[in-house]
N, C-alpha and C positions, 0 to 999 in steps of 0.2 A: 295422690296424681293428680294430673290433668284429665280436661274434660276430653281432649281427643289423645287418649292414650290404646297401650298396644293392646289387641286379645291377649291374654299374656292361656300358653297350654303346656301343660309339664305332659314329657311324654312316658312316659313308665312302662315299670316290668316286674313281671313274678321275679322271674330267676334273673338268670346271666345269659347271657351266648345264644342271646333267640333276638338280635338286632336291631336290638333298641339303636345306638347312635348309631347307627349308620340310617335306619330310618331316619331319626333326628334328624342327619346332617341333605341326604337326599330330601326331604321332605321339604327343608327351606328354602334350596336350592329349586323347587319344583314350583315354590308358593314365589320366589323372588322373578323366575321368568313370569307368570303374569301378575306380574307388576306392583309385587305386594314388598315393603319395606321387612324384614325381617331379621330379627337378630335370633341366634343359637346361643344360650349361658349355657355351660356345662359347670351343673348341681352335681356332680359327682365329685363330690368334693375332696374325698380321700385317691379317687381309682381315677381320675379326668384320664380323659383316650381322645378325645378331641378332639384335640390338635395334632395325633397320631392318626386319626381319618385323611385327615384333612391336609396330611402332609404339611404343615405351620410346626415351628420353633418361634415363640413367642418366647420375646426381651421381658414382655411385662406383662401380667397374670392377678385371677381375684387376690392371688394371696399377698401380692404389694400392694393391694387394693384395699383390702380389711389390715393388713399393718399399716399404714400412715406412708408407704416408701412411693406412691404412685398413685399419679389422679386416676381416676376413673378414667375419661375419655382418652386417656394413651393405651388403656388397654382393651378399649373397644377395636379391633382388625377388620381389616376387609379377608373374606375370607373366596375362595372361588366356588365359581357357582352365584355370583353377586347376590352374596348377603353378609351378617357383621357376625363376630364372634365374639363373645366371652368367656376368654380357657382360664385352668383353673388351678393347672397345672399339678403334677401327681404326685404320689407318695406325699401328701400333707397329714399328717397323722393325726395331725392339731385340730382339722375339720372333721375329722370320721364319727365326733361325738358332737351333739346342736346343741352350744352352748345358750348361754340368753345372749353373750357378746356376737356369736356368730348368725343369731338370727334376729338381732339388729341390722347386723351388715350386711348380711344377703337381701333384706326386707328392702333396706336404703338405696341399694343396687340398682335392684330391679325399681324401685320408683323413680329413682331419678330416671334409668334409659328409657321406661315403658312410652312417654310422651314424643318421643322419636321415633321409634317405628309403628308399624302397622300390627306385625305378628310379634311375640318375644317366644321362643322352644326355651323349656326350658329340660334339658337334657340330665333328669335323676339317677341316682343309682338304681341298680335294682334291690328286689325285695321290699322289705317293709319299718326299717330301719328308722328311726326319727328322725335322722338328716332326709331319707326319701320322703318322710309323710310332713314334715311342714316345708319342705320346697315345695309340694304337690300345692299344700293348703293356702298354696298363694297363688295359684294357679286359677283362670274360669272354670277352662277345662279339664278333663283328661284325658290320654288315649295311653289303653295300654295296649300294647305288644305281647302279642306270644304267637307261638308254630302250635302246629299241629301238636303236639308231641303230649306223649298223656302228663309227665310230670312239670311240662312248660302250662298244660290247662292247672292243674293242681294250684300252682306258683298264682295263674293269673288269678285263678275264683279266690285264692288266701290276699288279694291286692284290692280285689275288686268287693269283699267282704269289709276289710276294715277300711276301706274307704267309707262305702255305704253306711258304715256303725259308727266313725269314728269323728266323720266328716260332713257327713247329712248329702252324702253324691246321690241325687237320686238319679241323678242321667250319664256313663260313661260310654267314650270313642272307644271302638278296640278294632285295632289293625292287626292282620293276620299275614308273619312274616312266615317265608319259604314252604308254600303250599304247593304242596307236591302233582294239585290237580286242579282244574277247575272245579270253583265249587266249593272249594276245604274250608274259606272264608264262610260260608253262611254255615255248615256243618258247626265249625267250631262256634260259634256266637250264638246258634240252636244249643250247643250242649252247657254251653253257658250260663246262657239264658236260663236253663228252665232248674239247670243246679239253683241257679241266684231266687228262682220262682219259689223253689220247694223249702231253702232252709234261710234264707237271707230274708228278701219281703216283706213275709208273713211276722216278723217283728219289728216292723216301721212300720211310721208314718204313712209312708207309701211306697208303691216297688219302683224299686231298681230297675233302669232300661239300658238296656246295651243298644249301642248306634255303629253298625257295621261301617265303618270309613273304609274299608277294602283291602285286598289281599293282595301282595305281591308275592310272582311268583317264584318257586327255589327255581336259581337259574344262574349257570357256571359265570354268566357275567362279571356277578355278586362280587366271588372271591378272587377274579381278575381281577376287579377294579379294588378290591379292599388291600390286596399284597400290593399293588403298585402308590397306596396311597392318591387315590383317585375318585371323584365322587363321579357313581355313577354314570348321573345325567351328563357331567362335560364325558366322559370317556364314550359311551354307547348308548347314547340317550333312545336308540329305538329298540333296546333288548326288553324282552315282556315283565322282567323285571323293573326296571324306569320306568316304562310304561303305569306299572301298578301306584309304582311311585305318585306318578302327575295324576291319575283318577286318585286318589286318597287325596289331593293339595284339592284337586278341583271340589269334591265331595265334600274339604272342610269348610272351602269357603262358600257353598251354597248351603249347606247346613249352619255356617254362623249368624 
């Protein structure tokens, strides 16, 4: 990579349904509003849905780039919200396993696009498959998206534990989505940190620290924007959830 290269951030989650792609897309828009050059790469190679969230109908996807049928530059598309996207194309079964060839291709794509942007957000799949873990390994920073639901917390803990033990991650960012009341984010962070301190950190060379980037309130405007396939920050920028995302972006920039 060049000397001036993007900050690469993986946006991941322990389970599906927590709004990971919604957060990634709207976070990109919030960063772009603050003058950042942003690319979102849909790294959920087998079950991509960033195109659905953004209401885009790409003629060229990462699949075409990987197969040699298109140039990378032709696959980088402008998105609503003032950022760029690299879409994966849904249902590509051949990318549901991380083969050496796919590893090399994904790394090569990130190395090529990184010098052109300030931030590259990798919208990973959910869980701890080899595809997800390899994608996360390519990032400087990791944002774990979780909700206050017990199943989400359990799966977020599993993700944090695996990243700490297999990738040497000692600092991870947390975004709590669908917060039902103010302060849910701090509560979730504290609960996760306590479990990590007790069961993960003692076996490591240094403790794992969870940094709360912010909470996104549960907000009916989110459902409306998702159903309309529009970015919340574009359609309803003054709503509580939109302001929560802006807060996450601001803290992300100051924490860098």
